[in-house]
N, C-alpha and C positions, 0 to 999 in steps of 0.2 A: 440392481441399477433401476428397475421400474419405480420400487418403493421410494428410493432415494428422490428421484425425479419427482414424483408427488409429494415429499415431504416440502422439497424446495420451492414448489409452487402454491403451498398453504399460504393464503393470507397473513395467519398468526405468525407465521415462520416470519416471515417479510417484516411485520410488526414489532416482532421480538428484535430481529438484526437490528431495525432502525433504531430502537432504544438503544441497545448494546453499543453499535458506531456511534452514535450521538454521544454515549457518556464517553466513550472511549476518546472520541475527538477532544472534547471538552478536558479530559485528564491529560490529555497529550499536549495541548495548547499550555495548559496550567506546568508541564513538565518543562517545556521549552521556555518558561517564561523568563528565567535568570537570561540565558542567552540571548533571548529575542530584546530583551531591555538593554543589551551591549551590542547590538546589529543594526548597522545605517539600514534605511528605513527602504532603500532599493532593494537588498537580500532578504528581506522578511519572507516574500514569499514562497523561497526556497529555502529556509531554513528548517522550520517543523514538519520534517518529510512525512513521516508516519500518520501524524494527524490530519495534516491536509490529502493525504490517500485515504483515509477514512471518511473526511468531510466529502470527498468528489463520491464516494460509494453511499454516503448517506444520499445525496441527491439523486443517485441510480434508483436507490430503493425508493424512494418518493416519486419518482417517474415510475417504477414499476406497480406500485400501490393505485397509479390515476391512470396505469393501464397505457404509458407512454414508455419511450426510450429515448434519451437522450445520449447522442452519438456519440460526442465530443467526450462528456464525462464519462461515459461507460470505458471508452478509449483510455482515458487519465486514471481513471480508478483501477480498469485491469492491469495496467503496467505496474502504477505506484503501490500498489496494494499486495500484489506478489513480491515486486522488487525489497521492498522497504518492510515488509514481514520477514523475509528471509534475511535481510541483511541483519535486524534487530536483534533476529534469532541466535547470526550468528557472531554478532558483537555482545552478547549478553554470557553467550558462551566462553567466548575468548576470556572476557574479566572474570569469569568464575574459573577459569585455568589458571590466568594469571595471579590472582588472589588466593586461591586456594579457598575460597569460601562461596557459599550461595545463599543467598537471602530469599525471604518472602517475595519482594520486590521483582529479583530476578526470574523466579518462577511466573508471576504473575505477568512481566514483560513477555517473557519466552512462551508462553501460552496463547497470550493474547495475540502475538504478532505472527505466531504461526498460523491464528485463527483467520488473519487477515490473508495471507498467502490461500489458504484453504478454500475462502471466500472466492478469490479472483475467479480461481480455476472451476468452481461449483458453477459459478453463475455466468462466467463468460461464453458459455456457449447459448446463453438467452439473449446475450447483446446483439446489437444491430449496428455495429461499429462500421462508420464508412473510412474507406482508403484516406482518405484527406484528413479525417480525423484520428487516425491511428498515426498518420506520419506526424503530425502535430504533437501526439504525446509522447514518441519518438524523441522528437526533437527537445520537447519539457525535460523527459529524462534524461539525457547525456549533457543538457545545458545545464541541469541541475547538479550532475558530477563536477561538471567544469566550476560552477559556483562552489561546491562544497571544497573541493581538493586543490583547485589553483587559487581561489580566493579566501581558502581557509575558514569557509562557514560549514563545514560538517558539523553534526553533533556532537557534544562534548562528551566524550568518554575517559575521563583523567589517567585509568588505569592502562587503557591501550594509544596515548596519544605517541610513542615512539615508536609505534608501528603504523602511524598514519598513511607512510607511503604505500605500504603491501595492505593495506586496507583499501586504498583510493585505486589500486591496481585491480584488487579482486571486484572491488563496486564496477568498475568498468565492466568486466567480463560478465558479472551478475546482470546489469542492466542490458548486455548483448543477448544473454539467454534467455530474460525474461520478455524481451520483447520477439525475438523467436518463438518463445511458446506461446504466446497471447497471440501473435500472428495464427499460430496454426489452431491454436481453441477457438478463438473468437472472430477469425475473419474466414469464412466457409460459405458456401452454398446452402447446406443443408443444417441449417440452425434451428436450435429448437425454440418452440413458442412458450412463453408464459403465459398460458391460459389459467389465473389466478381460480384456487378452489373455495 
């Protein structure tokens, strides 16, 4: 465990993660391009879930490198990275099971989104999330679920369209579980200090 903490505190590791997350964010917004082009402007902030989550983390990493904590962005990053990381892994596995085929893109999306969730858990103990910012992130998360599954702005996975009600129900519980998990990991008195090496 000590060696892992040492690795996480390396400035070079933070730079590598920043580059990876920045590239992933750009790719993610491109991936959503077609859907965004057909989305009303007032829903756009709530449609590209995964790239927005990684964008939050990009700013968190920049803060770390500058020796600062951005509490609101840390709260948004922690919850959305884990939630949409796990969600996308589940959606891709579901698509594989339905189609009975697996592609390179499936593997790439599964591994990259699993990496998002892992990042959230590994770095959450270093966050300095204030309760008010955590509550804002919780509201953002459930509001996003409403936009996705009440206003039908969810990410398009044609193979799984007929299961969308079940996906929406499962997403609600994933949101709840994520909020409890992040609260238990990131909102505590004895938080770790990110003294960069």
